TORPA-4810 file (N, C-alpha, C, O; in nm, 3 decimals):
<nodes>
NODE_1_5.643_-1.735_9.334_5.584_-1.883_9.328_5.629_-1.944_9.235_5.645_-1.874_9.134_X
NODE_2_5.664_-2.068_9.224_5.745_-2.161_9.144_5.645_-2.292_9.136_5.629_-2.362_9.236_X
NODE_3_5.573_-2.325_9.000_5.491_-2.401_8.960_5.541_-2.475_8.853_5.623_-2.427_8.774_X
NODE_4_5.486_-2.622_8.840_5.547_-2.729_8.745_5.435_-2.718_8.623_5.321_-2.675_8.641_X
NODE_5_5.490_-2.768_8.486_5.393_-2.770_8.398_5.231_-2.811_8.410_5.140_-2.745_8.361_X
NODE_6_5.220_-2.911_8.471_5.072_-2.948_8.498_4.986_-2.852_8.543_4.883_-2.816_8.486_X
NODE_7_5.050_-2.794_8.691_4.981_-2.652_8.763_4.946_-2.573_8.665_4.827_-2.558_8.636_X
NODE_8_5.056_-2.506_8.593_5.014_-2.389_8.486_4.926_-2.447_8.427_4.817_-2.411_8.472_X
NODE_9_4.912_-2.553_8.310_4.834_-2.585_8.230_4.661_-2.581_8.287_4.558_-2.540_8.235_X
NODE_10_4.688_-2.637_8.402_4.572_-2.654_8.454_4.493_-2.494_8.510_4.372_-2.477_8.496_X
NODE_11_4.558_-2.419_8.555_4.542_-2.273_8.560_4.499_-2.202_8.461_4.400_-2.128_8.466_X
NODE_12_4.567_-2.219_8.369_4.530_-2.143_8.205_4.429_-2.235_8.136_4.391_-2.205_8.023_X
NODE_13_4.382_-2.351_8.198_4.265_-2.405_8.082_4.308_-2.480_7.981_4.229_-2.516_7.894_X
NODE_14_4.440_-2.513_7.980_4.493_-2.566_7.851_4.592_-2.707_7.878_4.632_-2.734_7.992_X
NODE_15_4.620_-2.783_7.771_4.709_-2.881_7.804_4.807_-2.860_7.798_4.848_-2.778_7.716_X
NODE_16_4.915_-2.948_7.909_5.075_-2.946_7.920_5.150_-2.947_7.775_5.247_-2.874_7.758_X
NODE_17_5.107_-3.024_7.681_5.162_-3.032_7.539_5.143_-2.902_7.467_5.228_-2.884_7.380_X
NODE_18_5.055_-2.807_7.480_5.050_-2.673_7.441_5.174_-2.594_7.473_5.249_-2.535_7.394_X
NODE_19_5.183_-2.605_7.619_5.293_-2.515_7.666_5.440_-2.561_7.616_5.523_-2.480_7.575_X
NODE_20_5.462_-2.702_7.626_5.565_-2.751_7.532_5.588_-2.681_7.410_5.697_-2.629_7.386_X
NODE_21_5.481_-2.678_7.323_5.480_-2.641_7.191_5.503_-2.481_7.201_5.587_-2.426_7.128_X
NODE_22_5.445_-2.426_7.269_5.472_-2.297_7.282_5.637_-2.284_7.288_5.706_-2.233_7.199_X
NODE_23_5.677_-2.329_7.386_5.822_-2.349_7.428_5.940_-2.360_7.286_6.033_-2.288_7.250_X
NODE_24_5.886_-2.477_7.236_5.958_-2.504_7.140_5.958_-2.399_7.006_6.063_-2.371_6.948_X
NODE_25_5.845_-2.353_6.972_5.824_-2.250_6.887_5.896_-2.106_6.918_5.922_-2.029_6.826_X
NODE_26_5.920_-2.082_7.028_5.999_-1.979_7.073_5.896_-1.855_7.127_5.932_-1.741_7.153_X
NODE_27_5.780_-1.902_7.136_5.692_-1.789_7.189_5.678_-1.797_7.356_5.595_-1.727_7.414_X
NODE_28_5.759_-1.883_7.423_5.779_-1.886_7.560_5.870_-1.949_7.632_5.883_-2.071_7.622_X
NODE_29_5.957_-1.868_7.726_6.085_-1.942_7.759_6.062_-1.974_7.909_6.014_-1.887_7.982_X
NODE_30_6.089_-2.077_7.948_6.074_-2.147_8.050_6.227_-2.213_8.122_6.300_-2.287_8.057_X
NODE_31_6.251_-2.180_8.234_6.383_-2.242_8.290_6.364_-2.384_8.340_6.249_-2.420_8.367_X
NODE_32_6.460_-2.464_8.356_6.452_-2.577_8.397_6.545_-2.600_8.513_6.658_-2.552_8.529_X
NODE_33_6.454_-2.712_8.621_6.541_-2.707_8.725_6.659_-2.827_8.724_6.674_-2.894_8.621_X
NODE_34_6.719_-2.845_8.809_6.820_-2.941_8.821_6.788_-3.073_8.758_6.886_-3.123_8.704_X
NODE_35_6.702_-3.128_8.752_6.636_-3.243_8.681_6.585_-3.233_8.561_6.537_-3.336_8.513_X
NODE_36_6.582_-3.124_8.492_6.556_-3.096_8.372_6.401_-3.063_8.362_6.353_-3.051_8.249_X
NODE_37_6.331_-3.049_8.456_6.163_-3.037_8.476_6.149_-2.888_8.432_6.243_-2.810_8.449_X
NODE_38_6.035_-2.847_8.377_6.013_-2.698_8.356_5.963_-2.645_8.480_5.888_-2.707_8.554_X
NODE_39_6.013_-2.511_8.504_5.952_-2.433_8.629_5.913_-2.300_8.588_5.986_-2.214_8.539_X
NODE_40_5.779_-2.294_8.616_5.751_-2.164_8.579_5.729_-2.086_8.699_5.662_-2.130_8.793_X
NODE_41_5.775_-1.989_8.699_5.810_-1.873_8.798_5.705_-1.763_8.730_5.654_-1.773_8.619_X
NODE_42_5.686_-1.645_8.835_5.578_-1.556_8.783_5.594_-1.483_8.664_5.495_-1.448_8.600_X
NODE_43_5.705_-1.456_8.628_5.725_-1.415_8.495_5.696_-1.510_8.366_5.628_-1.478_8.269_X
NODE_44_5.763_-1.630_8.386_5.692_-1.722_8.292_5.564_-1.791_8.286_5.535_-1.874_8.199_X
NODE_45_5.489_-1.753_8.382_5.309_-1.783_8.388_5.270_-1.663_8.337_5.167_-1.669_8.270_X
NODE_46_5.343_-1.514_8.353_5.267_-1.418_8.308_5.289_-1.421_8.160_5.194_-1.382_8.093_X
NODE_47_5.379_-1.452_8.109_5.422_-1.482_7.955_5.323_-1.581_7.879_5.280_-1.567_7.764_X
NODE_48_5.291_-1.706_7.987_5.225_-1.782_7.906_5.048_-1.729_7.910_4.960_-1.770_7.834_X
NODE_49_5.035_-1.656_7.991_4.897_-1.578_7.989_4.911_-1.501_7.875_4.840_-1.535_7.780_X
NODE_50_4.994_-1.392_7.859_5.016_-1.321_7.731_4.982_-1.415_7.605_4.880_-1.400_7.538_X
NODE_51_5.076_-1.508_7.583_5.056_-1.565_7.441_4.911_-1.649_7.448_4.856_-1.673_7.340_X
NODE_52_4.848_-1.697_7.575_4.716_-1.735_7.560_4.614_-1.633_7.504_4.523_-1.654_7.423_X
NODE_53_4.652_-1.519_7.565_4.532_-1.408_7.533_4.567_-1.368_7.362_4.474_-1.339_7.287_X
NODE_54_4.666_-1.370_7.330_4.726_-1.341_7.166_4.676_-1.449_7.107_4.617_-1.422_7.002_X
NODE_55_4.677_-1.559_7.136_4.632_-1.671_7.063_4.456_-1.700_7.056_4.390_-1.754_6.967_X
NODE_56_4.419_-1.651_7.169_4.258_-1.611_7.183_4.218_-1.516_7.089_4.112_-1.533_7.029_X
NODE_57_4.302_-1.395_7.061_4.222_-1.315_6.979_4.260_-1.314_6.825_4.249_-1.222_6.744_X
NODE_58_4.310_-1.450_6.808_4.299_-1.473_6.659_4.502_-1.469_6.603_4.542_-1.496_6.490_X
NODE_59_4.580_-1.433_6.708_4.709_-1.451_6.644_4.782_-1.602_6.621_4.789_-1.680_6.715_X
NODE_60_4.829_-1.632_6.504_4.934_-1.730_6.503_5.018_-1.748_6.572_5.068_-1.645_6.616_X
NODE_61_5.071_-1.863_6.614_5.184_-1.877_6.699_5.323_-1.791_6.644_5.393_-1.726_6.721_X
NODE_62_5.349_-1.804_6.495_5.469_-1.721_6.462_5.434_-1.578_6.468_5.525_-1.496_6.477_X
NODE_63_5.301_-1.536_6.464_5.271_-1.389_6.507_5.269_-1.381_6.636_5.307_-1.268_6.669_X
NODE_64_5.242_-1.449_6.729_5.229_-1.425_6.891_5.392_-1.391_6.910_5.426_-1.293_6.975_X
NODE_65_5.497_-1.489_6.841_5.615_-1.480_6.900_5.688_-1.355_6.840_5.786_-1.310_6.898_X
NODE_66_5.633_-1.285_6.701_5.657_-1.178_6.661_5.614_-1.060_6.753_5.684_-0.963_6.783_X
NODE_67_5.479_-1.085_6.796_5.422_-0.981_6.887_5.479_-0.918_7.026_5.470_-0.814_7.092_X
NODE_68_5.553_-1.066_7.032_5.613_-1.059_7.178_5.786_-1.013_7.155_5.860_-1.059_7.241_X
NODE_69_5.830_-0.956_7.083_5.950_-0.897_7.031_6.002_-0.836_7.130_5.914_-0.788_7.202_X
NODE_70_6.098_-0.818_7.165_6.170_-0.707_7.246_6.156_-0.573_7.184_6.141_-0.474_7.256_X
NODE_71_6.160_-0.561_7.055_6.149_-0.443_6.999_6.004_-0.409_6.964_5.930_-0.482_6.898_X
NODE_72_5.968_-0.270_7.024_5.846_-0.226_7.014_5.783_-0.213_6.895_5.663_-0.236_6.880_X
NODE_73_5.879_-0.168_6.786_5.850_-0.133_6.664_5.795_-0.264_6.584_5.696_-0.261_6.510_X
NODE_74_5.864_-0.363_6.607_5.835_-0.495_6.560_5.716_-0.558_6.597_5.645_-0.606_6.508_X
NODE_75_5.680_-0.567_6.730_5.567_-0.615_6.809_5.440_-0.514_6.739_5.346_-0.572_6.686_X
NODE_76_5.444_-0.368_6.742_5.349_-0.316_6.692_5.312_-0.329_6.541_5.199_-0.297_6.504_X
NODE_77_5.404_-0.374_6.456_5.372_-0.412_6.320_5.315_-0.520_6.309_5.233_-0.527_6.217_X
NODE_78_5.330_-0.615_6.376_5.277_-0.751_6.359_5.121_-0.725_6.423_5.030_-0.762_6.349_X
NODE_79_5.087_-0.672_6.538_4.976_-0.623_6.585_4.877_-0.524_6.499_4.757_-0.543_6.481_X
NODE_80_4.940_-0.437_6.459_4.886_-0.345_6.347_4.839_-0.437_6.241_4.718_-0.424_6.227_X
NODE_81_4.891_-0.527_6.162_4.879_-0.616_6.088_4.748_-0.709_6.089_4.657_-0.732_6.010_X
NODE_82_4.782_-0.749_6.213_4.622_-0.828_6.253_4.527_-0.767_6.276_4.425_-0.836_6.272_X
NODE_83_4.507_-0.624_6.309_4.418_-0.535_6.345_4.343_-0.539_6.181_4.227_-0.571_6.154_X
NODE_84_4.431_-0.504_6.103_4.389_-0.481_5.956_4.296_-0.575_5.910_4.186_-0.560_5.856_X
NODE_85_4.363_-0.681_5.945_4.335_-0.829_5.868_4.189_-0.877_5.952_4.099_-0.926_5.883_X
NODE_86_4.168_-0.861_6.097_4.045_-0.857_6.171_3.940_-0.750_6.090_3.827_-0.786_6.056_X
NODE_87_3.984_-0.636_6.068_3.903_-0.546_6.027_3.825_-0.565_5.903_3.715_-0.512_5.886_X
NODE_88_3.886_-0.646_5.809_3.896_-0.688_5.674_3.770_-0.799_5.682_3.672_-0.811_5.608_X
NODE_89_3.807_-0.867_5.785_3.703_-0.994_5.826_3.574_-0.946_5.888_3.469_-1.010_5.878_X
NODE_90_3.584_-0.838_5.949_3.432_-0.792_6.014_3.358_-0.745_5.877_3.246_-0.782_5.845_X
NODE_91_3.443_-0.655_5.801_3.347_-0.636_5.668_3.284_-0.735_5.610_3.161_-0.747_5.607_X
NODE_92_3.391_-0.833_5.547_3.340_-0.954_5.489_3.236_-1.040_5.561_3.149_-1.100_5.497_X
NODE_93_3.246_-1.047_5.712_3.109_-1.103_5.776_2.993_-0.988_5.759_2.881_-1.022_5.719_X
NODE_94_3.016_-0.878_5.784_2.874_-0.792_5.779_2.825_-0.793_5.617_2.710_-0.755_5.597_X
NODE_95_2.888_-0.825_5.528_2.828_-0.843_5.382_2.782_-0.961_5.397_2.659_-0.964_5.390_X
NODE_96_2.840_-1.072_5.418_2.759_-1.206_5.424_2.626_-1.170_5.515_2.520_-1.226_5.487_X
NODE_97_2.632_-1.084_5.618_2.495_-1.119_5.708_2.411_-1.038_5.622_2.291_-1.064_5.620_X
NODE_98_2.459_-0.936_5.544_2.321_-0.843_5.455_2.312_-0.966_5.370_2.207_-1.029_5.381_X
NODE_99_2.391_-1.004_5.300_2.337_-1.095_5.189_2.224_-1.213_5.242_2.109_-1.217_5.200_X
NODE_100_2.275_-1.300_5.331_2.171_-1.380_5.400_2.046_-1.328_5.465_1.937_-1.386_5.460_X
NODE_101_2.068_-1.214_5.527_1.936_-1.152_5.564_1.831_-1.094_5.427_1.709_-1.096_5.434_X
NODE_102_1.893_-1.055_5.331_1.820_-1.033_5.227_1.781_-1.133_5.164_1.706_-1.098_5.073_X
NODE_103_1.802_-1.273_5.169_1.779_-1.380_5.108_1.657_-1.437_5.182_1.561_-1.486_5.122_X
NODE_104_1.670_-1.428_5.341_1.535_-1.463_5.402_1.433_-1.366_5.368_1.319_-1.409_5.355_X
NODE_105_1.456_-1.248_5.353_1.340_-1.140_5.338_1.299_-1.129_5.194_1.204_-1.057_5.165_X
NODE_106_1.367_-1.197_5.100_1.352_-1.194_4.933_1.199_-1.226_4.932_1.141_-1.270_5.031_X
NODE_107_1.142_-1.202_4.816_0.985_-1.201_4.770_1.014_-1.331_4.670_0.930_-1.419_4.657_X
NODE_108_1.137_-1.334_4.604_1.165_-1.397_4.464_1.179_-1.546_4.551_1.228_-1.565_4.663_X
NODE_109_1.118_-1.643_4.458_1.133_-1.796_4.498_1.277_-1.849_4.476_1.320_-1.939_4.548_X
NODE_110_1.337_-1.806_4.397_1.471_-1.837_4.389_1.575_-1.736_4.351_1.536_-1.638_4.288_X
NODE_111_1.708_-1.749_4.382_1.789_-1.659_4.426_1.808_-1.594_4.295_1.833_-1.473_4.291_X
NODE_112_1.799_-1.673_4.172_1.868_-1.632_4.067_1.765_-1.547_3.975_1.777_-1.506_3.860_X
NODE_113_1.652_-1.536_4.077_1.523_-1.445_3.993_1.526_-1.290_4.058_1.467_-1.185_4.035_X
NODE_114_1.622_-1.334_4.146_1.614_-1.159_4.217_1.725_-1.080_4.170_1.836_-1.128_4.188_X
NODE_115_1.715_-0.964_4.113_1.833_-0.858_4.109_1.901_-0.841_4.192_2.019_-0.837_4.158_X
NODE_116_1.875_-0.826_4.323_1.949_-0.799_4.438_2.051_-0.912_4.496_2.159_-0.896_4.553_X
NODE_117_1.983_-1.024_4.462_2.053_-1.151_4.503_2.160_-1.161_4.401_2.271_-1.204_4.434_X
NODE_118_2.135_-1.123_4.276_2.243_-1.158_4.147_2.354_-1.041_4.191_2.469_-1.073_4.164_X
NODE_119_2.341_-0.947_4.236_2.441_-0.816_4.269_2.523_-0.868_4.391_2.645_-0.847_4.396_X
NODE_120_2.458_-0.934_4.486_2.539_-0.991_4.601_2.631_-1.090_4.536_2.753_-1.101_4.545_X
NODE_121_2.555_-1.151_4.476_2.683_-1.279_4.393_2.775_-1.242_4.304_2.861_-1.322_4.267_X
NODE_122_2.770_-1.115_4.258_2.883_-1.088_4.160_2.985_-1.006_4.257_3.093_-0.970_4.209_X
NODE_123_2.955_-0.979_4.381_3.039_-0.923_4.446_3.157_-1.015_4.483_3.153_-1.138_4.483_X
NODE_124_3.254_-0.942_4.513_3.379_-1.042_4.527_3.345_-1.099_4.691_3.419_-1.182_4.744_X
</nodes>
């Protein structure tokens, strides 16, 4: 099946300019017809779906391009680095939740009066 950019964009739930941007950035390869219009075959559509999924899980466009590298080791390195960054973010978010939950339950009127809040505040 072959589709034009508008139909692909609608199917993916994104704007056509996003697909053009991905192509300009090198994350997506789309062939052109005789009139110069982008033509998305099944392979290009799957590639676009992959780019979209990688973007939605937090990879930047340069990371997406690297993650789609034909060299598996290069792709894995990018993905492993992103996993590490996401795991670190999870830890920081959990610490933020713990701090905020404590402030809700804290018996002190002001956070400055609470030794536990002061400990949280000194943590990086």
